[in-house]
N, C-alpha and C positions, 0 to 999 in steps of 0.2 A: 540490824537484825536481819537474818535470813530465815524465812519461815517456809516450810514445805508441808503440804498435806498429802498423805498417802492413804488412798481409799482402796477397798476391796471387799470381797465377800468373805464368809467364814473359810478359814484355812486356805486362803488365796495366796498367802506368802507376804502379806502387807507388813507384818512385824519384822520378818526377816529382811525385807527390803529397807525398812527404817533403820535396822541395825547395820545393814551394809552401807547405807548412806552416812551414818554416824561414823563408822570406821574410816570411811574415805575422807572425812574432815581432818583426821589426825589430832582432834581435840579430846580433852577429857570428856567423858560422857556420864550424864545422869539420866536415868529412866524415872519418869514419874508414872507410876502405875495407879490406875483408877479402880481396878478390880478389888473386890473384897472376897476373902475366902469364907463364904457363908455356909459351905458344905464341903465334904471331902473331895468330890469331883473337882470343884473349882480350886480347891487347895492344891490338888495334883497338877492342874493346868498351870497354876501360878508357879509351882516348883519347877515344871518343865521349861517355862519361859526363863526363869532365873538361871537354870542350869545351862541354857543355850547362850547366855550372854558372856562376854569376856569378864574374867575375874575382877579387873580393876574398875569396873563400872559401878557407880553408886545407884541405889534404888531408893526412891522416896514414894511413900504411899500417900495419895491424895484423892480419896474417893468422892469428895465433895468440893473442897476449897482449892480448885485447880489454879485459878488465877494467883492466889496467894503463894502457892507452891512454885509456880513459874517465876514470880517476882523474886522469890528467895533463891532459886537455883540458876536462873539465866545469868550468864556472865560472858564477857567478850571472848574468852578463850575456852568456852565450853559448848558442847552440843547437848541439848536436852531433847529426849524423846518422850512424847506423851502417848502412852498406850493404855487405854484407848478413849477417844472422845465418846464413842457409842455407850460404853459401860458407864461413863461419867453421866450421860444424859439419863440413863436408866436409874442411877443413883439419885439424881435430882428429882425424878418423878415420883419418889416415895410419897404416898398420900394422894396421888392423882386419881386413884380409883374412887375417891370420895367427892370428886368434883361433880357439879351438876351436869346433866347431859348437855353436850355442845360447848362446855366451857374449855378454854385453852389452858395450856400450861403456864402462860403468863399470870394466871390467877394463883399460881403457887409462888409465894414470896421467895423461897429459897431458889427455885428454878430461875425465876426472873433475875434475881440479884447476881447469882453466879454466872449465868449466861452473859449478862451485860458486862460483868467484871472481866470475863475471859476475852470477849470481843474488844474491850477497851484496852486490855493489857497487852494483847499480842503485838500490836504495832510499836510498842514502846520498849520491848525486850532487846537486850544485847545478845550477841552470840548467835548460834544456829539453833533453830527449833524445828523438830520433826514431829508432826502430829499424825497419829494413826486413827482411822475411823472406818467403820463398816459402811459399805454402800448398801443401805437397806431398801432402796426403792426398786430393786430389780425382782423382788419376790412377789409372793401372793399378798393380797390385801388381808391384813390380820382380821380375825373373826370378832375380836372384842374392842370396845371403845378405847380401853387403855392401850391395847396393842396398836391401834390406829394412831392414837396420840403419840406414843413412843416413835413409830415410824415417821410420822410427820415432823416431829421435833428434831429427831436425828437428821432427817433430810434437810430441814431448814438450817440447822447448825452447820452441816457440811457445806451448804451453799454460802453462808456468811463467812466461814473460815476460808473457803476457797477464794473468795473475793479479796481477802486480806493477804493471802500467800502468793508470792510470785511464781511458785512452782507447785503444781498439783499432778499427782501421778495416780493412775488406776492400776492395780495389780490383779491379774487373772491368771490362774494356773501357774503362779510363780513368775510371770512375765510382766515387767513394768511397762505401762503405756503412758507417756507424758501427755497429759491433757493441756497443760499450761506451762509455759516457760517464759518468764519475763524478768 
């Protein structure tokens, strides 16, 4: 398995970079989408992403069970794009607003189980895997405890995934900067 993490801010070009990398492989491509169309604005964003992709690419929706979707879709002659890990973290944090003050996301069974499953699954997958995530640590400190928990967990996941991937790229203004190549 060859795993790559592509990080960047909002509208930095990270999804486009992931798509470019997938095309370069020459392999069949499956996109695992973690976003859910919970309102019309998000539905429009999802439609734009889908319209930008080549017609032959498959899309699989996995807002929660990402490790299971990766196990089902990864294959030796396939490139799988996961877009994006940050939305997936947000989906897993449902109910976190009811945690006691100072409690961590590991106290949410769904979060803990799915995060552990993803990190255990990634090194075992065949084919090419391209993971997209927002770099959320460059902005302001969120005002709410839930916002801070989200930022912290997204950052921790990015670090854990980056440790597993031989290639890590940061995209800013549409320009890829290779942070790790091994």
